[in-house]
C-alpha positions as CSV (number, residue, x, y, z in Angstrom):
1,M,0.2,-0.1,0.2
2,S,1.5,3.5,-0.8
3,H,2.4,6.0,1.6
4,V,0.6,9.2,0.9
5,V,2.8,12.3,1.4
6,A,0.6,15.7,1.4
7,L,2.6,18.7,0.3
8,P,0.6,21.9,0.7
9,V,1.3,25.0,-2.1
10,Y,0.7,28.4,-1.7
11,D,0.9,31.7,-3.9
12,G,4.2,33.2,-4.1
13,M,6.1,29.8,-2.8
14,T,9.4,29.1,-4.0
15,L,10.4,25.9,-6.1
16,L,13.6,25.0,-4.6
17,E,12.7,23.3,-1.3
18,Y,9.4,22.1,-3.2
19,G,11.2,20.6,-6.1
20,A,13.9,18.9,-3.8
21,V,11.4,16.8,-1.8
22,I,9.3,15.8,-5.3
23,E,12.4,14.7,-6.9
24,A,13.8,12.7,-4.3
25,L,10.7,11.2,-3.2
26,G,8.7,10.9,-6.4
27,F,11.3,10.2,-9.0
28,R,10.9,6.9,-10.6
29,W,14.7,5.3,-11.1
30,S,14.6,2.5,-13.8
31,E,17.2,0.2,-12.3
32,L,15.9,0.9,-8.6
33,P,12.6,-0.4,-6.9
34,E,9.9,2.1,-6.5
35,L,9.7,3.9,-3.2
36,D,5.7,3.8,-3.3
37,Y,5.2,7.3,-2.3
38,E,2.0,8.4,-3.4
39,L,2.7,12.2,-3.5
40,H,-0.5,14.5,-3.2
41,T,-0.3,18.3,-3.9
42,C,-2.9,20.1,-2.0
43,G,-4.1,23.8,-2.6
44,P,-6.6,26.0,-4.2
45,K,-8.2,24.3,-7.5
46,T,-7.2,27.4,-9.4
47,G,-4.0,27.0,-8.7
48,V,-0.7,29.0,-7.4
49,T,1.9,31.1,-8.7
50,T,5.3,30.9,-7.5
51,L,7.9,33.6,-6.6
52,S,9.7,33.0,-10.2
53,G,6.2,33.1,-11.8
54,A,5.8,29.4,-12.7
55,A,2.1,28.2,-12.2
56,L,1.3,25.1,-10.1
57,V,-2.0,23.2,-10.3
58,P,-2.3,21.1,-6.9
59,Q,-4.2,17.6,-7.4
60,F,-6.0,17.8,-4.2
61,P,-7.9,20.2,-2.2
62,I,-6.1,21.5,0.9
63,E,-8.2,19.3,2.9
64,A,-6.2,16.3,1.8
65,I,-3.6,17.4,4.5
66,A,-5.6,16.0,7.3
67,D,-5.6,12.4,5.8
68,A,-1.9,12.0,4.7
69,D,0.5,9.6,6.3
70,T,3.4,12.2,5.9
71,V,2.8,15.7,5.8
72,I,5.7,18.0,4.4
73,V,5.5,21.7,4.7
74,T,8.0,23.5,2.5
75,G,7.4,27.2,3.3
76,V,4.9,29.7,4.4
77,S,3.8,32.5,2.4
78,D,5.4,35.3,5.1
79,V,7.3,34.5,7.9
80,D,6.5,38.0,9.6
81,R,2.7,38.2,8.7
82,D,1.2,35.0,6.8
83,R,2.2,31.9,8.2
84,C,-0.8,30.0,6.8
85,A,-2.8,29.9,9.5
86,E,-5.6,28.6,7.7
87,W,-3.8,25.0,7.7
88,G,-3.6,24.8,11.5
89,D,-6.6,23.0,11.9
90,L,-5.9,20.5,9.5
91,L,-2.3,20.1,10.5
92,R,-3.1,19.6,14.0
93,T,-6.0,16.7,12.9
94,A,-2.9,15.2,10.8
95,A,-0.5,15.1,13.8
96,A,-3.6,13.8,15.9
97,R,-4.0,10.9,13.8
98,G,-0.4,10.1,13.8
99,A,0.7,11.6,10.6
100,R,4.5,12.2,10.3
101,M,4.8,16.0,10.3
102,V,7.6,17.4,8.3
103,S,8.9,21.1,7.5
104,V,11.7,22.4,5.0
105,C,12.8,26.0,5.8
106,T,10.2,28.3,6.7
107,G,7.4,25.5,6.8
108,A,8.5,25.2,10.4
109,F,6.6,28.5,11.1
110,A,3.4,26.9,9.7
111,L,4.1,23.7,12.4
112,A,4.7,26.4,15.1
113,E,1.8,28.5,14.4
114,A,-0.2,25.5,14.7
115,G,1.0,24.9,18.2
116,L,2.8,21.8,17.1
117,L,6.6,22.6,17.9
118,D,5.9,23.6,21.3
119,G,8.3,22.0,23.4
120,R,9.9,20.1,20.5
121,R,13.3,20.3,19.0
122,A,13.3,22.2,15.6
123,T,15.4,24.0,13.1
124,T,14.6,26.4,10.3
125,H,16.6,28.7,8.0
126,W,19.1,30.5,9.8
127,R,18.1,33.8,8.8
128,H,14.6,33.5,10.8
129,E,16.2,32.4,14.0
130,H,15.7,35.5,16.0
131,L,11.9,35.7,14.5
132,M,11.3,32.0,15.7
133,R,12.8,32.5,19.0
134,S,10.9,36.1,19.7
135,E,7.6,34.6,18.3
136,F,7.6,31.0,19.4
137,P,9.7,30.8,22.7
138,A,8.4,27.3,23.3
139,V,9.9,26.0,20.3
140,E,13.6,24.3,21.3
141,L,15.4,25.7,18.3
142,D,18.5,24.2,17.1
143,I,19.4,26.7,14.6
144,A,23.1,25.0,13.7
145,A,21.2,21.9,12.7
146,I,20.4,20.7,9.0
147,V,18.0,18.2,10.0
148,V,16.1,17.9,13.3
149,R,14.2,14.9,14.5
150,D,11.5,15.1,17.5
151,G,9.8,11.7,17.5
152,N,7.4,11.7,14.5
153,F,8.4,15.5,13.7
154,L,11.2,16.2,11.3
155,T,12.4,19.9,10.4
156,S,15.1,21.1,8.3
157,A,17.1,24.1,7.7
158,G,16.4,25.8,4.2
159,A,17.2,25.4,0.8
160,S,19.3,22.5,-0.2
161,A,18.5,21.0,3.1
162,G,15.5,19.9,1.4
163,L,17.3,17.0,0.0
164,D,19.1,16.3,3.3
165,L,15.5,15.9,5.0
166,S,14.3,13.7,2.1
167,I,17.1,11.4,2.3
168,A,16.5,11.0,5.8
169,L,13.1,10.4,5.3
170,I,13.8,7.7,2.9
171,R,16.1,6.2,5.5
172,D,13.7,5.9,7.8
173,D,11.2,4.2,5.5
174,H,13.4,1.7,3.5
175,G,16.6,1.7,5.0
176,P,20.3,3.1,4.6
177,E,21.1,1.2,1.6
178,R,18.3,2.7,-0.4
179,A,18.8,6.0,1.0
180,N,22.3,5.8,-0.3
181,D,21.4,4.6,-3.6
182,I,19.0,7.6,-4.3
183,A,21.6,10.1,-2.8
184,R,24.2,8.8,-5.1
185,R,21.7,9.4,-7.9
186,L,21.2,13.0,-6.6
187,V,25.0,13.6,-6.5
188,V,24.6,14.6,-2.6
189,T,26.1,12.9,0.4
190,P,23.6,10.7,2.4
191,H,25.1,12.0,5.7
192,R,26.1,16.1,5.8
193,H,28.8,16.2,8.3
194,A,28.5,19.9,8.7
195,D,25.8,21.7,10.0
196,Q,24.4,25.2,8.8
197,S,26.6,27.0,11.2
198,Q,29.2,27.8,8.3
199,F,26.7,29.6,6.2
200,V,25.1,31.8,8.9
201,D,25.8,35.5,8.7
202,V,26.7,36.1,12.3
203,D,25.7,39.8,12.0
204,R,22.1,38.8,12.7
205,I,21.3,41.8,15.1
206,S,20.8,45.3,12.7
207,V,21.5,48.6,14.3
208,R,17.9,49.2,12.8
209,D,16.3,46.5,15.1
210,D,16.5,48.3,18.5
211,P,17.9,51.9,18.8
212,T,19.1,51.0,22.0
213,F,22.1,49.2,20.9
214,T,23.0,51.5,17.9
215,R,25.7,53.5,19.3
216,M,27.3,50.0,20.9
217,L,26.8,48.4,17.6
218,A,28.6,50.7,15.6
219,A,31.4,51.0,18.2
220,V,32.1,47.5,18.1
221,G,31.7,47.4,14.3
222,D,34.2,50.0,14.1
223,D,36.8,48.3,16.1
224,V,36.4,44.7,16.3
225,G,39.6,43.7,17.1
226,R,39.5,46.0,20.5
227,R,39.3,44.3,23.8
228,W,36.0,45.1,24.9
229,T,34.7,44.7,28.2
230,I,31.1,44.6,29.6
231,R,31.7,47.9,31.2
232,D,32.8,49.3,27.8
233,L,29.8,48.2,26.1
234,A,27.5,49.2,28.9
235,H,28.8,52.7,28.5
236,E,28.2,53.0,24.7
237,A,24.6,51.7,25.4
238,N,24.2,54.0,28.4
239,L,22.7,51.0,30.2
240,S,24.1,49.4,33.4
241,P,26.3,46.3,32.9
242,R,23.6,44.2,34.3
243,T,20.6,45.6,32.3
244,L,22.6,45.7,29.4
245,H,23.5,41.7,29.7
246,R,19.9,40.5,30.3
247,R,18.2,42.9,27.5
248,F,20.9,41.9,25.3
249,R,20.6,38.0,25.6
250,A,16.9,38.3,25.7
251,Y,16.9,40.4,22.3
252,T,19.7,38.3,20.2
253,G,20.2,34.8,22.3
254,F,24.0,35.9,22.9
255,S,25.8,37.7,25.8
256,P,27.2,40.8,24.6
257,L,30.5,39.4,25.0
258,D,29.9,36.4,23.1
259,W,28.3,38.5,20.3
260,I,31.6,40.5,20.2
261,V,33.3,36.8,19.6
262,R,30.9,36.4,16.7
263,Q,31.5,39.9,15.0
264,R,35.2,38.9,15.2
265,I,34.5,35.5,13.5
266,R,32.3,37.4,11.0
267,A,35.2,39.7,10.1
268,A,37.6,36.9,9.8
269,M,35.3,35.1,7.4
270,S,35.1,38.1,5.1
271,L,39.2,38.2,5.5
272,L,39.5,34.3,4.6
273,E,37.0,34.9,1.4
274,R,38.7,38.2,0.1
275,T,42.2,37.7,0.9
276,D,45.3,35.7,1.0
277,R,46.5,36.5,4.3
278,P,47.9,33.9,6.4
279,I,45.2,32.3,9.0
280,E,47.2,33.3,12.0
281,A,47.2,36.7,10.8
282,I,43.6,36.9,10.2
283,G,43.5,35.9,13.6
284,R,45.5,38.5,15.2
285,A,43.5,41.1,13.2
286,T,40.4,40.2,14.3
287,G,41.2,40.3,18.0
288,F,42.5,36.9,18.8
289,D,45.8,36.8,20.7
290,A,46.4,33.0,20.1
291,A,45.9,30.9,16.7
292,E,44.4,28.2,19.0
293,T,42.0,30.4,20.7
294,F,41.0,31.6,16.9
295,R,40.4,28.2,15.5
296,Y,38.7,27.2,18.8
297,H,36.1,30.0,18.4
298,F,35.7,29.8,14.5
299,R,34.8,26.1,14.6
300,R,32.5,27.0,17.7
301,V,30.8,29.7,15.8
302,C,31.0,28.2,12.4
303,G,31.0,24.4,12.7
304,T,34.3,23.9,10.6
305,S,37.9,25.2,10.7
306,P,39.5,28.5,9.0
307,R,41.3,26.5,6.4
308,D,38.3,24.5,5.3
309,Y,36.1,27.8,5.4
310,R,38.4,29.5,3.1
311,T,38.5,26.4,0.7
312,S,34.7,26.2,0.5
313,F,33.7,29.7,-0.1
314,R,37.0,30.9,-2.1
315,G,38.6,27.9,-3.5
316,A,41.8,26.1,-3.2
């Protein structure tokens, strides 16, 4: 009996995540046994228009979500204003029936909006970390992960992570050998060893976001290699050290000093991408006294070494 997979579609959707799932689960490889997934695209019968202008006409009404064995949400209309709340009852019904609930990229916001991720570990695209933490604090967000599994719920990072997630589903349903065969044909690794940390723009707090920190952020940005103390930062923000620490962590998820380390790493990432300077010299230029300290913090923030980062983002 086929395993029914429902994929809701909506106006303004992107094709990358959706297409990755469709190709991985639905493609028929002539030399391999079929995976027996029955893919049901669900949405308005008049069809939807993607962000690139392509038209999609779903096979089933949106109500088909409730009867699926697996529901895969590949995104939402707008993470700020439209998280496809109209799907909420259907998603909750499917989850209550025991369906496997899955999201790619911003699809996690639809599951969170439906209350299905409360108290669960999850991930999403790194760009939306702050919004997810602030809007859905009950979600245990692991923003570094490519794929997060929590019981019958799987969530993934954005874009190409849809392939990682699809391979994980195939592995669950058909075993590692079949998953490896599909991965080879898709020219992807069956297990991605790195996480999404190396892709994150660590300067995720903008001076436009909170005027309280405008002066402090500008000062740090102008002199990232300085030995900043919490008192220095509090002075720039015109706050007491204790108040700065509390408000900054609540706003960003980081302590002020950890955020400074991340700014140094961001500066180092730029130098690794744009220059031929030795790695040790880049570490010193961005405020790290010892090469070992620089490598430790770079791996902690980016999930890879400075040398491997340079190779990936600049070439040999």
